[in-house]
N, C-alpha and C positions, 0 to 999 in steps of 0.2 A: 542519389542519397536523400537530399532535400524533398524530392516528389514523395519517396516512399514515407518519410516522417509525416509529411503534409496529409497524404492519402489516409494513414492511420489515424490522424487528428479530426479530418472532416467527419466521419461517420459519428465520433462522440460529441463534436459540436451541433450536428444536425439532431440527435436525440435529445440533447438539452435544450434545443429550440422547441422540440415537441412540449416539454414541461412548460416553457414560456408561453406557448398558445394555448395550452390547456388551462393554465392559470387566467388567461385573459378571457377565455370563453367558458369554463366550466368548474375548474378546480377551486378548491377552498385551501386556505392557509393549512388546515388540519391534515390535508393530503401528504404534507411533508414528514410529519411525524408517522403517518400510517405506513407511507411506503418505506420509510427508514427501519420501522419495525419489522416489517415483512424481511427486508434483507438482512436484518440483525439476527432474526430468530429462525429463518429458513434458509434463505439465499446465500449467504455468507458462511454458515455451516457446509453447505454443499459444495462451494467453493473451495473450502479447507480440505475436505473430503477428496475431492478431484486433483487438488494441486500438491496434496502431501501424500495421501494414501495409494494414489493411483499412479504415480511416477514411474516411468520405466527406464531403468539403469542400464548402462553399457559396461561390459566388463573391461574396455579400453580406457576408461575415465580415470584421471588422476584425482583421487579423492581427497588430497591434500588442501585443496581450494576451499573445502567446507569448513574445516577448522578455521583456517585463516579468515573466511567471512564471518563465522561466528564471533571470533574474537574481536574483529574489527567492528562490527556492528555493535556488539555490546559495549565496547569503549566509546563509540560515538553516542549511544544512548546515555552511557555515564557521563560523558562530557557535556552533553546537552542539559541534562538534569541538573548537575553541579554548577555549570556555568549560570543557567537560569536561576538558581538560589543564590549565587555569588552577587547577582546583579539585582537581587530582592525582588524577582518577579513573583507574582500571585500564583496559586496553583493552577488557575486556568490558562494563564499564559505559559507557566512552566510545562504543563501537559500538552499544549498546543505545539510548543517548540519539539519536544520529544516526539510526539506521534507523526507530525507532518514533514520534519526533516528526516527522521530516519525512514520512513515507510513511504517509498516511491511507487508510481503506477507502473510496478514491475509486470503485471500480468497483461492487462487490456492494451497497452502501449508497448511494453518491454518485450513480451512474447512475439507478436507479429513482426516488430520492427528487428529485432535481433535474429529470428530465425529466418528472415528474408534476406538478412546480411550475410549470416553464416550458415552454409548448408550443413545439416545434420546435428545443429545445436539444440534440438528441441529438448533431449534429455537433460542437458546441462541448465537449460533456461528453467525447466521444470524444477530441478533441484534448488535453483536460487529462489523461485517462488516459495518453495517449501521452508528454506531457511528464514527468509523475510516473514512469513505468515507465523511459522513458530514462535519466533521473537516477539513479534507484535502481540500475538494472542497469548503470551505467557508474562514475561518481564513487563512489557509496556501495560498490557491489560491490568497486571498486578498494581503498578503505579497509579493506573487510573481509578482503581477500586479503592486503593488507600486513601487516595485525596478525596474520593467521595464519602468515605466513612469516617476519615481522619483518625483512625486509630488500627492498631493491629492486634486483632483477637480472633476469636474461634468464628464469629460471624463474617469476617472478612474472609477468611480462609475458606469458609462454606460458600460465600458468594463467588468467590473466584472459581472455584472447581463446579460449582452448578451452573456456571454461564455457559450458554451452547457452544460459544467459540471455543472455550478451553476444551469442552467436552469433545468437540470435533477434532481438535488438534491431537488429544489423547488417543480417540479411536483411530485417526488416521495412522499414527505412529504405530499403534498395535498391528494394523493392517500390513504396514511396512516391514516390521521387524519378524512377524510371523508368516509373512508371504501369503496372507489370506485374500483370496479372489473373491470378490461379491458377484451375485449373479448378474447375468447380463440386463435383467429387466430392471434390477435396483440401480446398477450403473447408468442405464438410460434415464431413470429418473432424475439421479443426482447431477448428471449431465445438463438435463433440461433445467433444472433449478439454478445450477452455476450459471449457464449461459444467459440467465434473466437478472443476474445481479447487477451487471453494470447498466443496463438499460433502464432497470427499476431507480437505482440510484441517481443515475443522469436526469431522469425526468423529475424527480425530487429536487435535484439541485437547480433545474431549469424553474420549478414553480417558485423555490425560494429566491431566484434572482429577479423573477418577475414582481415578487412580493416587495422586495426593497433591495435597493443597492447597497451592498455591504460598506459600512463606514468603519475604516480603521485606522490606526496610526500608522503613518508611513514609514516611522522609523522601524517598527515591529514588521511589517510587510517586506521592506526592503532588506532587512536583516534575516529573516526567514528565507526568503527566496534565494539571497545570496548564500547561505549555508547549504541550502537543497541542492541548486543547479552548479555552483562553483567549488565551494569547500569541500563538501562530502565526496564527490568524485575525484577531485584532486588528491584528497588522501588516499583513495583506492588507486588512483593512477600512479601516485608514488610507490606503492607497494608493489603495483604491477611491474614496475621497472625493476623491482627486486626479485620479483616473482614471475617472469614473463611466459606464463603458460597461456593456452588457448581458453582455457577453463576460466581463468582469472581476468582475461580481457573482457568476458561476458560480465564479470562482476563490476568492472568499471562502468560498462554502459548501463547496466542495472541501476548502478547507484546514481548515474546522471539523469534518470527519468524524472518527470515532474512530480508534483505532489499527487498522491492517489485520493481517490474518491472516499476510501474507508474511514479516513478520521472525520469527514463531515456526516457519516452514519453515527459514529461513535459520539459525536458532539451533541447529540439529542439524549444521551443516556448518561453522559460523564462530564465532570466540569471542564469543557474545552471552548475555546472562543470560536463559535461558528463563523461569524463574520470574517474573522481573519483567515479561516481555513477555507472559505468559498473564495475569497479574494485571490488566496495563494494558489488554489487549484487553477483558476481561470489564468492568472498573469504567469505563474510558471509553465503551464502548457503551452501559452503562446511564445514565451522566451525559448522554451526548449527548441524550436524551430531554428534557434541560432546556437545554442549551446551544445545541444546533442551532436550534431555534425562535428564540430570542434573535437570533441572527446572520441569520437569515431576516427576521426583522421589522427588522432594522438596515439591510437593503439594500432594504426597500420593495418586496418581491416580495408 
């Protein structure tokens, strides 16, 4: 189990080191913004289209877990937002807590780890990716847009719906609802772009790390990682003991994944603390080698 998780992490670390070496020899600081822009406007939309619009469903699946996941995740987003406001955190920190604690590395870590542990779980994991992606690029993105504009008006609503990430979610849901099959050539292009998303962002992350070691307040870093790696998966584990299905066992594991790369990309376009995000990505990924096996054991896989 440990070897499986370790082997899933090593390629990500090596690609990040490519970014570090590029910074040492050729890359400029401006590369980070350029690579993140490519990810935001081209690669992430492709990732969304593949994750939501192209999922394959199985008639034997108990779909009750979908509603429970949506309800729990919306509750967690609300609790994070309200909690940050009660502690009088500024918009940047509030957004950072909401985006990083809620959205885990469910794709490029969650998918290979869970599908290797649980045979035939590909469809369920794909549905989880769709759930998280839909909420991130709807509710959370609306929060980010609002904090950026500072008011609710027609311009804000227009900005939300013209966002390529929101448009990708809408198109993907249309594909699912109306069971529209895209041409093979288009699917191939989408897959190629989607597969490029994580390497691109990891290289940007490596360049960022080589430029400066993120300086953050330890209290926020410890709190954020504790919420992400312990509190959030414990909430899902508690519900799992009430609703002990195979589908929701996967929900527990997805919630226990470390901080995702997506908030780092969004930090270049929205009020988010990029230093805190980078530090939380690195440290939560390392600590997940310890925490993730504990949650795997807890659901008796």
